[in-house]
C-alpha positions in Angstrom: 87.2 -40.8 17.8 90.8 -41.7 16.7 89.4 -42.4 13.2 89.1 -38.6 12.8 92.6 -37.7 14.0 94.8 -35.7 11.7 98.3 -37.2 11.5 101.3 -35.3 10.0 103.0 -37.4 7.3 105.5 -34.8 6.1 106.2 -31.7 8.2 106.3 -28.6 6.1 106.4 -24.9 7.0 106.1 -21.8 4.7 106.8 -18.4 6.1 106.1 -19.7 9.6 102.8 -21.3 8.5 102.3 -25.0 9.1 101.4 -26.5 5.7 102.4 -30.1 6.6 101.2 -33.0 4.4 98.7 -34.9 6.5 96.6 -38.1 6.1 93.7 -35.9 5.2 95.6 -34.4 2.3 96.8 -37.8 1.3 93.2 -39.2 1.0 92.1 -36.1 -0.9 94.8 -36.8 -3.4 93.6 -40.5 -3.5 90.1 -39.2 -4.2 91.5 -36.9 -7.0 93.5 -39.9 -8.4 90.4 -42.1 -8.4 88.4 -39.4 -10.2 91.1 -39.0 -12.8 91.3 -42.7 -13.5 87.5 -42.8 -13.7 87.5 -39.9 -16.2 90.4 -41.3 -18.3 89.0 -44.8 -18.6 85.5 -43.4 -19.3 86.7 -41.2 -22.1 89.6 -43.2 -23.5 87.7 -44.9 -26.3 84.3 -43.2 -26.7 81.9 -45.3 -28.6 78.3 -44.9 -29.9 77.3 -47.9 -27.8 79.1 -47.1 -24.6 80.9 -49.7 -22.5 80.5 -50.0 -18.8 83.0 -47.2 -17.8 81.7 -44.8 -20.5 78.1 -45.5 -19.5 78.9 -44.9 -15.9 80.6 -41.6 -16.7 77.8 -40.5 -19.0 75.2 -41.4 -16.3 77.0 -39.3 -13.7 77.4 -36.4 -16.1 73.8 -36.5 -17.3 72.7 -36.7 -13.7 74.6 -33.5 -12.8 73.3 -31.8 -16.0 69.8 -32.7 -15.0 70.3 -31.1 -11.5 71.7 -27.9 -13.0 69.0 -27.7 -15.7 66.2 -28.3 -13.2 67.4 -25.7 -10.7 69.2 -23.0 -12.8 67.8 -23.4 -16.3 69.5 -22.9 -19.7 71.9 -20.2 -18.3 73.4 -22.8 -15.9 75.0 -24.9 -18.6 78.2 -22.9 -18.3 78.5 -24.0 -14.7 78.0 -27.7 -15.2 81.8 -28.4 -14.9 81.8 -26.7 -11.5 78.9 -28.6 -10.1 80.2 -31.9 -11.7 83.6 -31.4 -10.1 82.1 -30.6 -6.7 79.8 -33.6 -6.9 82.3 -36.2 -7.8 84.9 -34.9 -5.4 82.6 -34.9 -2.4 81.2 -38.3 -3.4 84.8 -39.8 -3.7 85.8 -38.4 -0.3 82.6 -39.7 1.3 83.1 -43.2 -0.2 86.8 -43.5 0.6 86.0 -43.5 4.3 83.9 -46.7 3.9 86.8 -48.8 2.6 87.7 -51.3 5.4 91.1 -52.6 6.5 93.3 -50.0 4.8 93.3 -47.3 7.4 91.0 -45.2 5.2 90.1 -41.7 6.1 87.1 -39.5 5.3 88.2 -36.0 4.5 84.6 -34.7 4.5 84.4 -35.7 8.2 86.4 -32.5 9.0 84.7 -29.2 8.8 87.9 -27.5 7.5 87.5 -29.5 4.3 83.8 -29.0 3.9 84.0 -25.3 4.8 86.7 -24.8 2.1 84.5 -26.5 -0.5 81.5 -24.5 0.6 83.5 -21.2 0.5 84.6 -22.0 -3.0 81.0 -22.4 -4.1 80.0 -19.2 -2.2 82.7 -17.1 -3.7 81.9 -18.3 -7.2 78.2 -17.6 -6.6 79.0 -14.1 -5.4 81.3 -13.4 -8.3 78.7 -14.7 -10.8 76.0 -12.5 -9.3 78.2 -9.4 -9.4 79.6 -10.0 -12.9 76.1 -10.7 -14.4 74.2 -8.0 -12.6 76.6 -5.5 -11.1 75.3 -3.7 -8.1 71.8 -4.7 -9.1 72.7 -8.1 -7.6 72.1 -6.6 -4.1 68.4 -6.2 -4.9 68.4 -9.9 -4.1 68.3 -8.8 -0.5 65.3 -6.5 -1.1 62.1 -8.5 -1.7 60.4 -7.2 -4.9 57.1 -5.5 -4.4 57.2 -5.7 -0.6 56.0 -2.7 1.5 58.9 -0.6 2.9 58.2 -1.2 6.6 58.1 -4.9 6.1 61.1 -4.9 3.6 63.2 -3.1 6.2 62.5 -6.0 8.6 63.1 -8.7 6.0 66.3 -7.3 4.4 68.6 -8.1 7.4 67.2 -11.6 7.5 67.9 -12.1 3.8 71.5 -10.7 4.3 72.2 -13.0 7.2 70.7 -16.1 5.5 72.8 -15.4 2.4 76.1 -15.1 4.3 75.5 -18.1 6.5 75.0 -20.4 3.4 78.7 -21.6 3.3 78.5 -22.5 7.0 75.2 -24.4 6.8 76.5 -26.2 3.6 79.7 -27.2 5.4 78.2 -28.2 8.7 75.5 -30.3 7.0 78.0 -32.5 5.1 80.5 -32.6 8.0 77.9 -33.6 10.6 76.3 -36.3 8.5 79.6 -38.0 7.7 81.0 -37.7 11.2 77.8 -39.1 12.9 77.6 -42.0 10.5 81.2 -43.1 11.1 80.9 -42.7 14.9 77.8 -45.0 14.8 79.6 -47.6 12.7 82.5 -47.6 15.2 80.2 -47.9 18.2 78.4 -51.0 16.8 81.8 -52.5 15.7 82.8 -52.2 19.3 79.7 -54.0 20.4 80.5 -56.8 18.0 83.8 -57.4 19.7 82.6 -56.8 23.3 79.4 -59.0 23.1 81.0 -61.6 20.8 83.8 -62.3 23.4 81.6 -63.6 26.2 83.0 -66.9 27.5 79.6 -68.3 28.1 78.5 -68.5 24.5 81.3 -67.2 22.3 80.4 -65.2 19.2 76.6 -65.6 19.5 75.8 -62.3 21.2 77.9 -60.5 18.6 75.6 -61.6 15.7 73.0 -58.9 16.3 75.4 -55.9 16.4 77.2 -57.4 13.4 74.0 -57.5 11.5 73.2 -53.9 12.6 76.6 -52.8 11.5 76.2 -54.4 8.0 72.8 -52.5 7.7 74.4 -49.3 8.9 77.2 -49.7 6.3 74.6 -49.9 3.6 72.9 -46.9 5.0 76.2 -45.0 5.2 76.8 -45.8 1.6 73.4 -44.3 0.7 74.1 -41.2 2.9 77.5 -40.7 1.1 75.6 -40.6 -2.2 72.8 -38.4 -0.8 75.1 -35.9 0.8 77.1 -35.4 -2.4 73.8 -34.9 -4.2 72.6 -32.4 -1.6 75.8 -30.5 -1.8 75.6 -30.2 -5.6 71.9 -29.5 -5.4 72.3 -26.6 -3.0 75.2 -25.2 -5.0 72.9 -25.2 -8.1 70.2 -23.4 -6.2 72.6 -20.8 -5.0 73.8 -20.3 -8.6 70.2 -19.9 -9.7 69.8 -17.1 -7.1 73.0 -15.4 -8.5 72.0 -15.8 -12.2 68.3 -15.3 -12.2 67.9 -13.3 -9.0 64.3 -13.3 -7.7 
């Protein structure tokens, strides 16, 4: 589990609070740097017939626009930058942890990071709902047209399910990224352990090596899917705030 350890790179303290610069913060900055480079190169020389970088950027942007349009509708266009930012940042953090041999770190394997992202989405959704609908937003917790006795039973469930959204959103991403990296490390250990037999060196390590290659491809897919799921759920939550029931 040492791959998930937080290491202090630069001790810092503000008013007694530990705000040290860590390896997690470093790799989040690397993610932001990579995103910035991707955006700058993709928009540096816009052309009618896009080059590779511009085409890649347009594809990602169109993908996010499609997710927002499908789940929020026309009113969701104003929030495309938010969903796009969340999607590319989560995706970059997920992918960085798959880079071998450079001591890479996966920020999204820590629930503190995923919870912070989820809380940002949750607060924005709450503010959007209140700004657009005022106190009428709270009718979201009261199912329309439902009988009073049943509504009184359903309302607490709706309230609890709404306020646990940031936690379920954070735990889903954190758990998937952590589990995948643990599995990769376990099979990497098998490669070394089984491949070091004196009887037939390296032969027994072939199977776990092949499994690890397959798991790496699967983990790449999971990194993409989890970024998509995070953006998708954020869009669904925005739809609830904008369009109510």
